[in-house]
N, C-alpha and C positions, 0 to 999 in steps of 0.2 A: 024905438030907435028913430033916427032921422032919415035923411035921403041917402040911400045906399047906391054905390057904383061899383062896377067891375071894369077894370082897365086891363085890356089885353095888349101885350107888347109884341113888337115885331121880332125882337131878338133879345139875347141875354138870358141869364138864369136867375132864379130867386135870390141867390147870394149876391149877384151883381146888382139886382134891383134894390135889395136892402142896403147895399153900400151907398148907392146914389141917394136913397132916401135918408140914410144916416147923415150924409153931408148936407142935404137940403133942409132937413127938419131939425138937425142937431139933437137927435134922440137915438138911442141904441136899438134900431129896428133889427129884429131877428126873424128870419123866415118861420112861418107857422104860429107866431104869437100875435095877439091883438094888442095894440098900443094906443093909449090915450094921447091926444095932441091938443095943445092949447089949454085954456083955463077951464076949471070946473065951475059950473053955475049952481045957483041955489038948489036946483032939483038934482044935483049930483052928476050931471052929464058933462063930459068935456066938449070942447068945440067940435072935435072929430075923433074918429078911430081910424087906424090903418092896420092892414094885415097883408103880408106877402104870402101868397099861396103858392103851390107848386106850378101853377100855369097862369096866374094872373095876380093883380094887386087889387085888394078890396079896400074901399074907402067909404066911410060913413060921415056925412055932414050933419051935425046936431044943431048948429046955430053959431052965434058969436062970429068968430073969424074962420069958421070951418070952410066956407066957400072959397075964401081967399087962400087958405092952406091947400085945398084941393087944386086950385088953379096953379099954385106954385109947384106942387108935386107933379102935376101933369106936364108942365113946362119942362121940368128937369128930366123926367122919364122920357118925354118925347125927344128931347135933344140927344139923349144918350142911346135910346133903343128904338124910338119910333112907336107911337101908339097906334095899334091896328084898329081898336074899337074901344068905345066907352059906352057901357050899357047901364042904364038906371034899373036897379033891381026892385 
């Protein structure tokens, strides 16, 4: 896997976080499921993965545009809910 992050948010629920990410990423994010984001590369990995957990958002940057996607997601979530912490796993 790539660089993994845990985003803890100040407010909101998993359903609300997923709704904002659906609008931000234009993919059908559903709490509890891992989603591929971006293009797949020769080694079969997408640019990133995202998963809405019960108490945080998990994001994994594999390369390509993954770092840009993480920044975009963080901006959207921070504007809507406030990011309490970002921990690299």
